[in-house]
Each structure stands twice: as structure tokens, then as C-alpha cells.
C-alpha positions as a Markdown table, in Angstrom:
| # | Residue | x | y | z |
|---|---|---|---|---|
| 1 | Met | -43.2 | -1.2 | -42.1 |
| 2 | Pro | -40.2 | -3.3 | -43.0 |
| 3 | Gln | -37.2 | -1.3 | -44.3 |
| 4 | Arg | -35.9 | -2.2 | -47.7 |
| 5 | Thr | -32.3 | -1.9 | -48.8 |
| 6 | Met | -31.1 | 1.5 | -49.9 |
| 7 | Gly | -27.4 | 1.2 | -49.8 |
| 8 | Leu | -25.8 | 0.2 | -53.1 |
| 9 | Ser | -22.5 | -1.5 | -52.9 |
| 10 | Gly | -20.2 | -2.8 | -55.6 |
| 11 | His | -22.0 | -6.2 | -55.1 |
| 12 | Phe | -25.4 | -4.7 | -55.7 |
| 13 | Leu | -25.7 | -6.6 | -59.0 |
| 14 | Pro | -25.2 | -10.4 | -58.9 |
| 15 | Ala | -22.7 | -11.9 | -61.3 |
| 16 | Cys | -24.3 | -12.5 | -64.7 |
| 17 | Ser | -23.3 | -15.7 | -66.5 |
| 18 | Glu | -26.0 | -15.4 | -69.2 |
| 19 | Asn | -25.1 | -14.5 | -72.7 |
| 20 | Leu | -27.0 | -12.0 | -74.7 |
| 21 | Tyr | -27.2 | -12.7 | -78.4 |
| 22 | Leu | -27.5 | -9.4 | -80.3 |
| 23 | Gly | -29.1 | -10.7 | -83.5 |
| 24 | Ala | -29.4 | -7.2 | -84.8 |
| 25 | Ser | -25.7 | -6.3 | -84.4 |
| 26 | Asn | -24.0 | -8.8 | -86.7 |
| 27 | Ser | -24.8 | -10.8 | -89.8 |
| 28 | Tyr | -24.4 | -14.3 | -88.3 |
| 29 | Cys | -28.1 | -14.8 | -87.6 |
| 30 | Tyr | -30.8 | -12.4 | -88.5 |
| 31 | Lys | -28.7 | -10.1 | -90.6 |
| 32 | Leu | -30.3 | -7.1 | -89.0 |
| 33 | Lys | -28.5 | -3.8 | -88.3 |
| 34 | Ser | -31.8 | -2.4 | -87.0 |
| 35 | Val | -35.4 | -3.4 | -87.7 |
| 36 | Phe | -36.0 | -0.2 | -89.5 |
| 37 | Met | -32.6 | 0.4 | -91.0 |
| 38 | Ser | -32.0 | -2.7 | -93.1 |
| 39 | Leu | -35.2 | -4.1 | -94.6 |
| 40 | Leu | -36.7 | -1.0 | -96.2 |
| 41 | Asp | -35.5 | 1.4 | -98.9 |
| 42 | Ser | -36.5 | 4.6 | -97.3 |
| 43 | Asp | -34.9 | 8.0 | -96.5 |
| 44 | Trp | -34.6 | 6.8 | -92.9 |
| 45 | Tyr | -32.2 | 4.1 | -93.9 |
| 46 | His | -29.6 | 6.7 | -94.8 |
| 47 | Tyr | -29.5 | 8.3 | -91.3 |
| 48 | Pro | -26.3 | 7.1 | -89.6 |
| 49 | Thr | -26.5 | 5.9 | -86.1 |
| 50 | Lys | -24.4 | 8.8 | -84.9 |
| 51 | Met | -27.0 | 11.2 | -86.2 |
| 52 | Ile | -29.8 | 9.3 | -84.4 |
| 53 | Phe | -27.8 | 9.4 | -81.2 |
| 54 | Arg | -27.2 | 13.1 | -81.6 |
| 55 | Leu | -30.8 | 14.0 | -82.4 |
| 56 | Phe | -32.5 | 11.8 | -79.8 |
| 57 | Ser | -29.8 | 10.5 | -77.4 |
| 58 | His | -32.4 | 7.9 | -76.4 |
| 59 | Phe | -31.8 | 5.0 | -74.2 |
| 60 | Glu | -32.9 | 2.7 | -77.0 |
| 61 | Val | -29.7 | 3.7 | -78.8 |
| 62 | Lys | -27.7 | 3.6 | -75.6 |
| 63 | Ile | -28.9 | 0.1 | -74.6 |
| 64 | His | -28.2 | -1.2 | -78.1 |
| 65 | Arg | -24.6 | 0.1 | -77.9 |
| 66 | Leu | -24.0 | -1.1 | -74.3 |
| 67 | Leu | -25.2 | -4.6 | -75.2 |
| 68 | Ser | -23.1 | -4.6 | -78.3 |
| 69 | Gln | -20.0 | -3.9 | -76.3 |
| 70 | Ser | -20.9 | -6.1 | -73.3 |
| 71 | Arg | -18.9 | -9.1 | -72.3 |
| 72 | Leu | -22.2 | -10.9 | -72.1 |
| 73 | Arg | -22.7 | -10.7 | -75.8 |
| 74 | Thr | -22.2 | -13.9 | -77.9 |
| 75 | Arg | -22.1 | -14.2 | -81.7 |
| 76 | Arg | -23.3 | -17.8 | -81.5 |
| 77 | Lys | -27.1 | -17.8 | -81.4 |
| 78 | Glu | -27.3 | -21.3 | -80.1 |
| 79 | Glu | -25.5 | -20.1 | -76.9 |
| 80 | Ala | -27.8 | -17.3 | -76.3 |
| 81 | Asp | -30.2 | -17.0 | -73.4 |
| 82 | Leu | -31.8 | -13.8 | -74.6 |
| 83 | Phe | -32.1 | -12.1 | -78.0 |
| 84 | Phe | -32.1 | -8.3 | -78.3 |
| 85 | Val | -34.0 | -6.7 | -81.2 |
| 86 | Pro | -33.2 | -3.0 | -81.7 |
| 87 | Ser | -35.6 | -0.9 | -83.8 |
| 88 | Tyr | -35.3 | 2.8 | -83.0 |
| 89 | Val | -39.0 | 2.9 | -83.8 |
| 90 | Lys | -39.7 | 6.1 | -81.9 |
| 91 | Cys | -37.0 | 7.9 | -83.8 |
| 92 | Val | -38.4 | 6.6 | -87.1 |
| 93 | Arg | -41.9 | 7.8 | -86.3 |
| 94 | Met | -40.8 | 11.2 | -85.1 |
| 95 | Met | -38.6 | 11.8 | -88.2 |
| 96 | Gly | -41.4 | 10.7 | -90.5 |
| 97 | Gly | -39.4 | 7.8 | -92.0 |
| 98 | Leu | -42.3 | 5.4 | -91.9 |
| 99 | Asn | -46.0 | 5.7 | -91.1 |
| 100 | Asp | -47.9 | 3.5 | -88.6 |
| 101 | Lys | -48.9 | 1.0 | -91.2 |
| 102 | Glu | -45.4 | 0.6 | -92.6 |
| 103 | Ile | -44.0 | 0.3 | -89.0 |
| 104 | Asn | -46.5 | -2.5 | -88.4 |
| 105 | Gln | -45.7 | -4.3 | -91.6 |
| 106 | Thr | -42.0 | -4.1 | -91.0 |
| 107 | Tyr | -42.2 | -5.6 | -87.5 |
| 108 | Val | -44.2 | -8.5 | -88.8 |
| 109 | Lys | -41.8 | -9.0 | -91.7 |
| 110 | Val | -38.8 | -9.0 | -89.4 |
| 111 | Leu | -40.3 | -11.4 | -86.9 |
| 112 | Ser | -41.2 | -13.9 | -89.6 |
| 113 | Gln | -37.5 | -14.1 | -90.5 |
| 114 | Met | -36.4 | -15.0 | -87.0 |
| 115 | Pro | -36.5 | -18.8 | -86.2 |
| 116 | Tyr | -35.5 | -18.4 | -82.6 |
| 117 | Phe | -38.5 | -16.0 | -82.1 |
| 118 | Arg | -40.8 | -18.8 | -83.3 |
| 119 | Leu | -39.0 | -21.4 | -81.3 |
| 120 | Ser | -39.8 | -19.6 | -78.0 |
| 121 | Gly | -42.9 | -17.8 | -79.0 |
| 122 | Gly | -40.8 | -14.6 | -78.4 |
| 123 | Arg | -40.4 | -15.3 | -74.7 |
| 124 | Asn | -36.6 | -14.8 | -74.8 |
| 125 | His | -36.6 | -11.8 | -77.1 |
| 126 | Ile | -36.2 | -8.2 | -75.9 |
| 127 | Phe | -37.7 | -5.1 | -77.4 |
| 128 | Val | -37.2 | -1.5 | -76.3 |
| 129 | Phe | -40.1 | 1.0 | -76.5 |
| 130 | Pro | -38.7 | 4.4 | -75.2 |
| 131 | Ser | -41.7 | 6.7 | -75.1 |
| 132 | Gly | -45.0 | 7.0 | -73.3 |
| 133 | Ala | -46.7 | 5.3 | -76.2 |
| 134 | Gly | -44.9 | 2.1 | -75.3 |
| 135 | Ala | -45.4 | -0.9 | -77.5 |
| 136 | His | -48.4 | 0.7 | -79.1 |
| 137 | Leu | -45.9 | 2.1 | -81.6 |
| 138 | Phe | -46.3 | -1.4 | -83.1 |
| 139 | Lys | -50.0 | -1.7 | -83.5 |
| 140 | Ser | -50.0 | -5.5 | -83.5 |
| 141 | Trp | -47.9 | -5.8 | -80.4 |
| 142 | Ala | -50.7 | -7.7 | -78.5 |
| 143 | Thr | -50.7 | -10.4 | -81.2 |
| 144 | Tyr | -47.0 | -10.8 | -81.7 |
| 145 | Leu | -45.2 | -9.5 | -78.6 |
| 146 | Asn | -47.5 | -10.6 | -75.9 |
| 147 | Arg | -44.9 | -13.1 | -74.5 |
| 148 | Ser | -41.7 | -11.0 | -75.2 |
| 149 | Ile | -39.8 | -8.9 | -72.7 |
| 150 | Ile | -40.4 | -5.2 | -73.2 |
| 151 | Leu | -38.1 | -2.5 | -71.8 |
| 152 | Thr | -40.0 | 0.7 | -71.4 |
| 153 | Pro | -40.3 | 3.7 | -69.0 |
| 154 | Glu | -44.1 | 3.5 | -69.3 |
| 155 | Gly | -46.1 | 1.3 | -67.0 |
| 156 | Asp | -49.6 | 2.7 | -67.7 |
| 157 | Arg | -51.5 | 3.5 | -70.8 |
| 158 | Thr | -51.1 | 6.9 | -72.5 |
| 159 | Asp | -54.1 | 9.2 | -72.5 |
| 160 | Lys | -54.7 | 8.3 | -76.1 |
| 161 | Arg | -54.8 | 4.5 | -75.5 |
| 162 | Asp | -57.4 | 2.5 | -73.7 |
| 163 | Thr | -55.1 | -0.3 | -72.6 |
| 164 | Ser | -51.5 | -0.6 | -71.3 |
| 165 | Ala | -48.9 | -2.7 | -73.1 |
| 166 | Phe | -47.0 | -3.1 | -69.9 |
| 167 | Asn | -47.2 | -6.5 | -68.1 |
| 168 | Thr | -45.6 | -6.4 | -64.6 |
| 169 | Trp | -44.9 | -10.2 | -64.8 |
| 170 | Lys | -42.7 | -10.1 | -67.9 |
| 171 | Asp | -41.7 | -6.6 | -68.8 |
| 172 | Ile | -39.2 | -4.2 | -67.2 |
| 173 | Ile | -39.6 | -0.6 | -66.3 |
| 174 | Ile | -36.4 | 1.4 | -67.1 |
| 175 | Pro | -35.4 | 4.9 | -66.2 |
| 176 | Gly | -35.8 | 7.8 | -68.6 |
| 177 | Asn | -32.8 | 9.2 | -70.4 |
| 178 | Val | -31.4 | 12.2 | -68.3 |
| 179 | Asp | -29.3 | 14.7 | -70.2 |
| 180 | Asp | -25.7 | 13.4 | -70.3 |
| 181 | Gly | -24.6 | 16.9 | -69.3 |
| 182 | Met | -26.2 | 16.4 | -65.9 |
| 183 | Thr | -25.1 | 12.8 | -65.2 |
| 184 | Ser | -21.4 | 13.3 | -66.0 |
| 185 | Ser | -18.7 | 14.1 | -63.4 |
| 186 | His | -18.9 | 17.3 | -61.4 |
| 187 | Ser | -16.2 | 19.0 | -63.4 |
| 188 | Ser | -18.2 | 18.9 | -66.6 |
| 189 | Arg | -21.8 | 19.0 | -65.3 |
| 190 | Leu | -24.1 | 21.6 | -66.8 |
| 191 | Val | -25.2 | 23.0 | -63.4 |
| 192 | Glu | -24.5 | 22.2 | -59.8 |
| 193 | Pro | -27.2 | 21.9 | -57.1 |
| 194 | Leu | -27.8 | 25.0 | -54.9 |
| 195 | Pro | -27.7 | 24.8 | -51.0 |
| 196 | Leu | -31.3 | 24.7 | -49.7 |
| 197 | Ser | -30.9 | 28.2 | -48.1 |
| 198 | Lys | -30.1 | 29.7 | -51.6 |
| 199 | Arg | -33.1 | 28.4 | -53.3 |
| 200 | Lys | -35.8 | 30.9 | -54.2 |
| 201 | Tyr | -38.9 | 28.7 | -54.4 |
| 202 | Leu | -40.5 | 26.1 | -52.3 |
| 203 | Ala | -41.5 | 24.1 | -55.4 |
| 204 | Asn | -41.5 | 24.3 | -59.1 |
| 205 | Phe | -43.2 | 22.7 | -62.1 |
| 206 | Leu | -41.2 | 23.0 | -65.4 |
| 207 | Gly | -43.3 | 21.5 | -68.2 |
| 208 | Arg | -45.9 | 22.2 | -70.8 |
| 209 | Ala | -49.6 | 22.2 | -69.9 |
| 210 | Gln | -50.5 | 19.7 | -72.7 |
| 211 | Gly | -54.1 | 20.4 | -71.9 |
| 212 | Lys | -53.9 | 18.0 | -68.9 |
| 213 | Ser | -56.0 | 18.8 | -65.8 |
| 214 | Gly | -53.2 | 18.3 | -63.3 |
| 215 | Arg | -50.7 | 20.4 | -65.1 |
| 216 | Leu | -53.3 | 23.2 | -65.7 |
| 217 | Gln | -54.1 | 23.2 | -62.0 |
| 218 | Leu | -50.4 | 23.6 | -61.1 |
| 219 | Ile | -50.0 | 26.5 | -63.5 |
| 220 | Lys | -53.0 | 28.1 | -61.9 |
| 221 | Leu | -51.6 | 27.5 | -58.4 |
| 222 | Ala | -48.3 | 29.1 | -59.4 |
| 223 | Lys | -50.2 | 32.2 | -60.4 |
| 224 | Gln | -51.9 | 32.3 | -57.0 |
| 225 | Phe | -48.7 | 31.7 | -55.1 |
| 226 | Pro | -45.8 | 33.0 | -57.3 |
| 227 | Glu | -43.5 | 33.4 | -54.4 |
| 228 | Lys | -43.8 | 29.7 | -53.5 |
| 229 | Leu | -44.3 | 27.9 | -56.8 |
| 230 | Glu | -42.5 | 28.6 | -60.0 |
| 231 | Ser | -44.0 | 27.5 | -63.3 |
| 232 | Pro | -42.5 | 29.5 | -66.2 |
| 233 | Glu | -43.9 | 29.2 | -69.7 |
| 234 | Leu | -41.6 | 26.9 | -71.6 |
| 235 | Lys | -40.7 | 27.9 | -75.1 |
| 236 | Phe | -38.8 | 25.5 | -77.3 |
| 237 | Ser | -38.2 | 27.9 | -80.2 |
| 238 | Gly | -37.7 | 31.5 | -80.9 |
| 239 | Pro | -35.6 | 34.1 | -79.0 |
| 240 | Asp | -37.1 | 33.2 | -75.7 |
| 241 | Lys | -36.3 | 29.5 | -76.1 |
| 242 | Leu | -35.3 | 27.9 | -72.8 |
| 243 | Gly | -31.9 | 26.2 | -73.3 |
| 244 | Arg | -30.5 | 23.2 | -71.5 |
| 245 | Val | -28.5 | 25.1 | -69.0 |
| 246 | Gln | -31.4 | 27.6 | -68.3 |
| 247 | Tyr | -33.8 | 24.7 | -67.8 |
| 248 | Phe | -31.7 | 23.0 | -65.1 |
| 249 | Gln | -31.0 | 26.4 | -63.5 |
| 250 | His | -34.7 | 26.8 | -63.0 |
| 251 | Leu | -35.1 | 23.2 | -61.8 |
| 252 | Arg | -32.5 | 23.5 | -59.1 |
| 253 | Asn | -33.9 | 26.7 | -57.6 |
| 254 | Ala | -36.6 | 24.9 | -55.5 |
| 255 | Lys | -36.7 | 22.4 | -52.7 |
| 256 | Phe | -39.3 | 20.3 | -54.3 |
| 257 | Cys | -39.7 | 19.4 | -58.0 |
| 258 | Leu | -43.3 | 18.6 | -59.0 |
| 259 | Ala | -43.7 | 15.8 | -61.5 |
| 260 | Pro | -47.3 | 15.5 | -62.7 |
| 261 | Arg | -48.7 | 13.2 | -65.3 |
| 262 | Gly | -48.5 | 14.3 | -68.9 |
| 263 | Glu | -49.5 | 12.4 | -72.0 |
| 264 | Ser | -48.6 | 9.3 | -70.0 |
| 265 | Ser | -47.9 | 8.4 | -66.4 |
| 266 | Trp | -44.1 | 8.7 | -66.4 |
| 267 | Thr | -42.2 | 11.9 | -66.5 |
| 268 | Leu | -38.5 | 12.6 | -67.1 |
| 269 | Arg | -38.6 | 15.4 | -64.5 |
| 270 | Phe | -38.7 | 12.7 | -61.8 |
| 271 | Tyr | -35.3 | 11.5 | -62.8 |
| 272 | Glu | -33.8 | 14.9 | -63.5 |
| 273 | Ser | -34.7 | 16.1 | -60.0 |
| 274 | Phe | -32.1 | 13.8 | -58.4 |
| 275 | Phe | -29.3 | 15.5 | -60.3 |
| 276 | Val | -30.3 | 19.1 | -59.2 |
| 277 | Glu | -31.0 | 17.6 | -55.8 |
| 278 | Cys | -34.6 | 18.7 | -55.3 |
| 279 | Val | -37.1 | 16.2 | -53.8 |
| 280 | Pro | -39.4 | 14.8 | -56.5 |
| 281 | Val | -43.1 | 15.1 | -55.8 |
| 282 | Ile | -44.9 | 12.5 | -58.0 |
| 283 | Ile | -48.4 | 13.6 | -59.0 |
| 284 | Ser | -49.2 | 10.7 | -61.3 |
| 285 | Asp | -51.5 | 8.1 | -59.7 |
| 286 | Gln | -50.8 | 5.2 | -62.1 |
| 287 | Ile | -47.0 | 5.6 | -62.4 |
| 288 | Glu | -44.8 | 2.5 | -62.3 |
| 289 | Met | -41.2 | 3.0 | -61.0 |
| 290 | Pro | -38.0 | 1.1 | -62.1 |
| 291 | Phe | -36.2 | -1.4 | -59.9 |
| 292 | Gln | -38.8 | -1.5 | -57.1 |
| 293 | Asn | -37.3 | -4.7 | -55.7 |
| 294 | Val | -34.2 | -2.8 | -54.5 |
| 295 | Ile | -35.4 | 0.8 | -54.1 |
| 296 | Asp | -37.8 | 2.1 | -51.4 |
| 297 | Tyr | -39.3 | 5.1 | -53.1 |
| 298 | Thr | -40.8 | 6.4 | -49.8 |
| 299 | Gln | -37.3 | 7.3 | -48.7 |
| 300 | Ile | -36.4 | 9.4 | -51.7 |
| 301 | Ser | -39.6 | 11.0 | -53.0 |
| 302 | Ile | -43.1 | 12.0 | -52.3 |
| 303 | Lys | -46.2 | 10.8 | -54.1 |
| 304 | Trp | -49.2 | 13.1 | -53.8 |
| 305 | Pro | -52.8 | 12.4 | -55.0 |
| 306 | Ser | -53.6 | 14.1 | -58.3 |
| 307 | Thr | -57.1 | 14.8 | -56.9 |
| 308 | Arg | -55.6 | 17.1 | -54.2 |
| 309 | Ile | -53.7 | 19.7 | -56.2 |
| 310 | Gly | -54.2 | 23.0 | -54.5 |
| 311 | Pro | -53.0 | 25.2 | -51.6 |
| 312 | Glu | -53.1 | 22.1 | -49.4 |
| 313 | Leu | -50.1 | 20.7 | -51.4 |
| 314 | Leu | -48.0 | 23.8 | -50.8 |
| 315 | Glu | -48.9 | 23.9 | -47.2 |
| 316 | Tyr | -47.8 | 20.3 | -46.7 |
| 317 | Leu | -44.5 | 20.9 | -48.5 |
| 318 | Glu | -43.9 | 24.0 | -46.5 |
| 319 | Ser | -44.4 | 22.0 | -43.3 |
| 320 | Ile | -41.5 | 19.6 | -44.0 |
| 321 | Pro | -38.4 | 20.6 | -42.0 |
| 322 | Asp | -35.2 | 21.3 | -44.0 |
| 323 | Arg | -33.4 | 18.5 | -42.2 |
| 324 | Asp | -35.9 | 16.0 | -43.6 |
| 325 | Val | -35.5 | 17.5 | -47.0 |
| 326 | Glu | -31.7 | 17.2 | -46.7 |
| 327 | Glu | -32.0 | 13.5 | -45.6 |
| 328 | Met | -34.2 | 12.6 | -48.6 |
| 329 | Ile | -31.8 | 14.4 | -50.9 |
| 330 | Ser | -28.9 | 12.5 | -49.3 |
| 331 | Arg | -30.6 | 9.1 | -49.8 |
| 332 | Gly | -31.4 | 10.1 | -53.4 |
| 333 | Arg | -27.7 | 10.6 | -54.1 |
| 334 | Lys | -27.1 | 6.9 | -53.3 |
| 335 | Val | -29.5 | 5.6 | -55.9 |
| 336 | Arg | -29.4 | 8.2 | -58.7 |
| 337 | Cys | -26.6 | 6.2 | -60.3 |
| 338 | Leu | -29.3 | 3.8 | -61.3 |
| 339 | Trp | -30.7 | 6.5 | -63.6 |
| 340 | Val | -27.4 | 6.8 | -65.5 |
| 341 | Tyr | -26.9 | 5.0 | -68.8 |
| 342 | Ser | -23.1 | 4.9 | -68.3 |
| 343 | Pro | -21.0 | 4.2 | -71.4 |
| 344 | Thr | -19.4 | 1.3 | -69.5 |
| 345 | Leu | -20.9 | -1.4 | -67.3 |
| 346 | Glu | -20.6 | -0.3 | -63.7 |
| 347 | Ala | -21.9 | -1.9 | -60.5 |
| 348 | Cys | -24.4 | 0.9 | -60.1 |
| 349 | Ser | -25.9 | 2.1 | -63.4 |
| 350 | Ala | -29.1 | 1.8 | -65.3 |
| 351 | Phe | -27.6 | -0.7 | -67.7 |
| 352 | Gly | -26.3 | -2.9 | -64.9 |
| 353 | Ala | -29.6 | -2.9 | -63.2 |
| 354 | Ile | -31.4 | -3.8 | -66.4 |
| 355 | Leu | -29.0 | -6.7 | -66.9 |
| 356 | Trp | -29.8 | -7.8 | -63.4 |
| 357 | Glu | -33.5 | -7.7 | -64.1 |
| 358 | Leu | -33.0 | -9.6 | -67.4 |
| 359 | Gln | -31.0 | -12.3 | -65.6 |
| 360 | Lys | -34.2 | -13.2 | -63.7 |
| 361 | Lys | -36.0 | -13.6 | -67.0 |
| 362 | Val | -33.7 | -16.3 | -68.3 |
| 363 | Arg | -35.4 | -19.8 | -68.7 |
| 364 | Gln | -33.8 | -23.1 | -69.0 |
| 365 | Phe | -36.5 | -24.2 | -71.5 |
| 366 | His | -38.6 | -22.4 | -74.1 |
| 367 | Gln | -41.5 | -23.6 | -76.2 |
| 368 | Ser | -44.4 | -22.2 | -78.1 |
| 369 | Thr | -47.7 | -23.4 | -79.6 |
| 370 | Glu | -45.8 | -24.2 | -82.8 |
| 371 | Thr | -42.8 | -26.0 | -81.1 |
| 372 | Phe | -42.7 | -29.7 | -80.5 |
| 373 | Trp | -40.0 | -32.2 | -79.5 |
| 374 | Leu | -39.3 | -35.9 | -80.0 |
| 375 | His | -37.8 | -38.6 | -77.8 |
| 376 | Asn | -34.2 | -37.8 | -78.9 |
| 377 | Arg | -34.7 | -34.1 | -77.9 |
| 378 | Thr | -35.1 | -33.0 | -81.5 |
| 379 | Ile | -37.1 | -29.8 | -81.8 |
| 380 | Val | -39.6 | -29.9 | -84.6 |
| 381 | Asn | -42.5 | -27.8 | -86.0 |
| 382 | Arg | -46.0 | -29.0 | -86.7 |
| 383 | Asp | -44.9 | -30.7 | -89.9 |
| 384 | Leu | -42.1 | -32.5 | -87.9 |
| 385 | Val | -39.4 | -30.5 | -89.7 |
| 386 | Glu | -36.3 | -30.1 | -87.5 |
| 387 | Phe | -35.5 | -26.7 | -86.1 |
| 388 | Asn | -32.2 | -26.3 | -88.0 |
| 389 | Lys | -34.2 | -26.8 | -91.3 |
| 390 | Trp | -36.9 | -24.2 | -90.7 |
| 391 | Lys | -37.0 | -21.7 | -93.5 |
| 392 | Pro | -38.3 | -18.1 | -93.4 |
| 393 | Pro | -40.7 | -16.6 | -93.7 |
| 394 | Met | -42.2 | -18.6 | -90.9 |
| 395 | Ile | -45.7 | -18.6 | -89.4 |
| 396 | Leu | -45.5 | -16.5 | -86.3 |
| 397 | Pro | -46.7 | -18.0 | -83.0 |
């Protein structure tokens, strides 16, 4: 098998010359602060960005901020190669700011105000969907965003959806948002990894059952082999609530961290395992991983069939020599910087890798079914109206 690159040098990310036009961050173009924070008179409108960040700390907020501060940003829409459209839709839905129908109506209303979206058919517009539900949070995504670039951690359908919104040819899988307290410098990290010899368990599973077969099987297995597999009942409220520090103290106390499928195929536990330095064991058959063109996941993780959860799994993990475990952990240290949404652009960071992926999406030319051009390179619509005279609301492509 050919070996793929694992080392990440300062030259890991090619130089980016493209400009990102953040139409949602200034009033020059779309006059959007956020899709769901400027067009509707709702309680959600009054939540300041800092509160959203504090409540959710999601990468949708982090990506928006990083792009806003990036040297690649331009305020001149005609210079832009890509258009970023923030929405915080998951936050809105969780906080009850808008129902599904209102979310759908808002997306359609916003898109109809964006001439550059119509010009390209949405091909150069970027949307972030941070949860397992993916673009399904916008019910009409298949109609309006089927050409747009979607950033999401989810590459497969959720258990409540029959289809996946992820398209491997246009969309980008991005890492989950690991607690900042674990990705910061050693001096301020919540917990530090334990030496292998100090770890109490062979493996652990820290997660709720959610009624999912694989998770229920792991909980049952932990009861059969409590000395090998830890699976404590997680409580998120009350006196026995598991705090952030306690959670990571549990997670670091095993050689292997099991990451089964939940409501959807991806799990944050996979990314967290790299910062407590246990080997992640993926038990999610349909999972899609980020940045697969530069990372060989066989060198830093194990993927086990979800149909073979049982004593056989523990026997296999127990057979792996500690030196092999140490080597996998060591290789994981080299790539875990790609899971970190650093506040600044660094050579090895989630944001840097996302920009690198986006660079490959840039096209010299964009057109849609409602875009036409004349001999003098004038872009017109179906009524031969020049692009700079298009007036919203516009018919969406």
C-alpha cells in the first residue's frame, strides 16, 4: 500500500491568493450581519454574538470570525472568488428563535436578495451546517444549495433522514469543535494525558445510549467486562452532573477511546481522543473524515465494523502491543493541530486546512441556468438585463 504524507511542515498549506468576500460581515453588498440576525424581528435577533459564542462555541461562529479577520477577505464583491454566508442556524433552532418553516422562509428570502448567488447558481457561495443534521436544517437545501459549497462535519445522513446532504465532489468535511480548554497550550489545558502504564482501562465509551444499537451493545459489553471497558452513565444536570474536567479525566484513563455512531455518523469523541492521547476506535461504518487528501487515517486510528461489537473487539484491542499504541499516539500528535480552530491563521490549523480546501474550489468562470453573456462579455439575465442592473428579489436558479 502506498504511504501517504503524515508530516505537517510550515509549508503544508499552499499560498492562497484568492479573496473571500464576506457578504455577511459588512454593509457593502448584501447588508447581512447574519442570515438569522438581520432580516427578522424575533427574540433571537437580540442575542449578541458573544453570547452565541459563549453558549455554543461552535465552529460556525469561529469560522465566521476567522474569515472576517483574514487577510484573504475583500470588501469589494467584484474581486471575490468565494462568498461566505453565515447563519448560525443550529443555534437559532436550538434556542427556539425560529421554527423549521421560518428558517426555510428566511433562507429563501435571503438568497433572493443576493445577485452574485444568482449569477453563479450558488457555486461560489459557502454555507456552514455544524451538526449531524447537516443542510437538512434548511428544508429546501436540495432545491437552492445543490451547487453551493457546504462545510459540515457530517458526511452521511442522520438516522432521521433518508438522504445525505453531503456531496463529496463539492462539499468539505470539517472537524468538530473540541473544547478550547483541551486545545490550548499545555500550561492552561484542562487535563494532561496519562502515561499508558497509569491508565486504568483498556478502552472506554463516554456517551449517551440515544437508543442506538451500537451504543447499547457497548454499554452492555462494559457491564460484562467492567475491568476492561469503562462506560459511565453520563448525566448533564443535577448533583451528579459530569463537568468538563471530569469528562476528560475519564476519557484519558484508557488506551483506546471508542467512537460509535450516534444520531449521525460523526462523533466529537474521535477528535477529543487526540488531545487526551488515546487511540480512537471508530465504530461508524458510514463516517466521512476531514482532509483525507493529506491524512492517512490508518496510521492514527482504528476503524472497527459496527456489526462486530462484542468480546472480540476487546480481545483485539488487548492484543495490540503498547509500543504500537505509543506509535499511533505519536503520529496523532502531528496531525491534531488540524482539529484546532485557532484564533489566528496558522500553517497547521483547522481554519488553514479549510482555506486550502476552498482554494481548490475556486473557478475562473461561473454561470447558471439564468446567466447569459454577449459578445462584449456583458453578463445578462433572460430578459437581457445587465448584471449590474439586476434588482432583488430575484428568481433563484
